C-alpha positions as CSV (number, residue, x, y, z in Angstrom):
1,M,-12.8,56.6,-148.9
2,S,-12.4,58.7,-145.7
3,Q,-15.4,59.2,-143.5
4,I,-13.8,62.3,-142.0
5,K,-15.2,65.5,-143.4
6,Q,-15.0,69.1,-142.5
7,Y,-17.9,71.6,-142.6
8,K,-17.6,75.4,-142.5
9,L,-20.4,77.1,-140.7
10,S,-20.7,80.7,-141.6
11,A,-23.1,83.5,-140.8
12,E,-22.8,87.3,-140.4
13,Y,-20.9,87.1,-137.1
14,F,-18.2,84.5,-137.3
15,D,-17.1,81.3,-139.0
16,V,-16.2,77.9,-137.5
17,V,-15.0,74.7,-139.1
18,V,-16.1,71.5,-137.5
19,E,-14.7,68.0,-138.3
20,I,-17.0,65.0,-138.3
21,N,-15.9,61.4,-138.4
22,H,-19.0,59.8,-139.8
23,E,-17.8,56.3,-138.7
24,V,-18.0,57.5,-135.1
25,M,-20.7,60.3,-135.2
26,T,-23.4,58.2,-136.8
27,D,-26.8,59.3,-137.9
28,E,-28.2,57.6,-134.7
29,L,-26.0,59.8,-132.5
30,L,-26.8,62.9,-134.6
31,H,-30.5,62.2,-134.0
32,E,-29.9,61.9,-130.3
33,I,-28.2,65.3,-130.2
34,N,-31.0,66.9,-132.4
35,N,-33.7,65.3,-130.2
36,F,-32.2,66.6,-127.0
37,W,-33.0,70.2,-128.1
38,S,-36.5,71.6,-128.5
39,E,-37.9,72.0,-132.0
40,A,-36.0,69.0,-133.3
41,K,-38.7,68.1,-135.9
42,W,-38.7,71.7,-137.2
43,R,-34.9,71.7,-137.7
44,L,-35.1,68.4,-139.6
45,E,-37.9,69.8,-141.8
46,K,-35.9,73.0,-142.4
47,R,-32.9,71.0,-143.5
48,E,-35.1,68.6,-145.6
49,G,-34.4,65.6,-143.3
50,N,-30.6,66.1,-143.2
51,V,-29.9,65.4,-139.5
52,L,-26.3,66.4,-139.8
53,Y,-27.2,69.9,-141.0
54,A,-29.9,70.1,-138.3
55,V,-27.3,69.4,-135.7
56,L,-24.8,71.9,-137.3
57,D,-27.6,74.5,-137.2
58,I,-28.0,74.1,-133.4
59,L,-24.3,73.9,-132.9
60,Y,-23.8,77.3,-134.5
61,R,-26.5,78.8,-132.4
62,R,-25.0,77.3,-129.2
63,L,-21.6,78.6,-130.2
64,W,-23.0,82.1,-130.7
65,W,-24.6,82.1,-127.2
66,S,-21.5,80.5,-125.7
67,V,-19.3,83.3,-127.1
68,L,-21.6,85.9,-125.6
69,D,-21.5,84.1,-122.2
70,L,-17.7,84.2,-122.4
71,G,-17.8,88.0,-122.8
72,G,-17.9,88.3,-126.5
73,S,-14.4,86.9,-127.2
74,A,-13.3,83.3,-127.2
75,H,-10.8,81.0,-128.8
76,I,-11.1,77.4,-129.9
77,D,-9.6,75.9,-126.8
78,E,-12.0,77.9,-124.6
79,M,-14.9,76.7,-126.7
80,V,-13.9,73.1,-126.4
81,R,-13.7,73.5,-122.6
82,Y,-17.0,75.4,-122.5
83,F,-18.9,72.7,-124.4
84,N,-17.3,69.9,-122.4
85,D,-17.8,71.5,-119.0
86,R,-21.0,73.5,-119.2
87,L,-23.3,72.4,-122.0
88,E,-25.6,69.4,-121.8
89,G,-26.7,67.7,-124.9
90,W,-23.3,67.6,-126.6
91,P,-20.6,65.0,-126.6
92,P,-17.0,66.0,-125.9
93,M,-15.9,68.3,-128.7
94,D,-12.3,66.9,-128.8
95,G,-12.9,64.3,-131.6
96,S,-13.4,61.3,-129.2
97,Y,-17.0,61.1,-130.3
98,G,-16.4,61.9,-133.9
99,I,-16.9,65.7,-133.7
100,K,-14.4,68.5,-133.0
101,F,-13.8,72.1,-133.6
102,I,-11.0,72.7,-136.2
103,S,-11.0,76.5,-136.4
104,F,-13.0,79.3,-134.8
105,D,-13.0,83.0,-135.6
106,S,-13.1,85.0,-132.4
107,I,-15.8,87.6,-132.3
108,E,-14.8,91.1,-131.3
109,F,-17.7,93.4,-130.5
110,D,-17.4,97.1,-130.8
111,Y,-18.8,98.4,-127.5
112,S,-18.8,102.0,-128.6
113,P,-22.3,102.9,-129.8
114,D,-23.1,105.6,-132.3
115,I,-24.6,108.5,-130.3
116,E,-27.1,110.9,-131.7
117,E,-29.1,113.6,-130.0
118,V,-32.9,113.3,-130.6
119,S,-35.6,115.7,-129.7
120,A,-37.8,114.9,-126.7
C-alpha cells in the first residue's frame, strides 16, 4: 500500500493540496515541525493528538501569511520558493523531505472597499 497521500486544506480564503510521503515525513519529523512553533501542545490537543493534522493547521496559517507577504497573490512555484528561502521551521517543500505542494489557489483580494457616508 502506498504511503503517499494527498490532503486538501480548505478554509474561507483558499484551498491547497499537499502531498505527504509518510515513509519520509515520519511522525518524528512532524513532531519536530510542530514543536518548532509556539503552542505546539495546544495544536496537538485541538487535533486530538494527530500530529499530521497539527502540522497541516500551522502550514495553512503560514501559507495565508506568506500570500499576504507576497502582495495577496501567489502561485505554487512562488510558494515553494518562499517556504524554501524565507521560512524557518519547514523542510524544503519540493518533496525531498516527504512533503510538497500539489495545487494552490491564488488569492485575489478586492482592494475596492464599500464606501458609505456616516454622520459625524
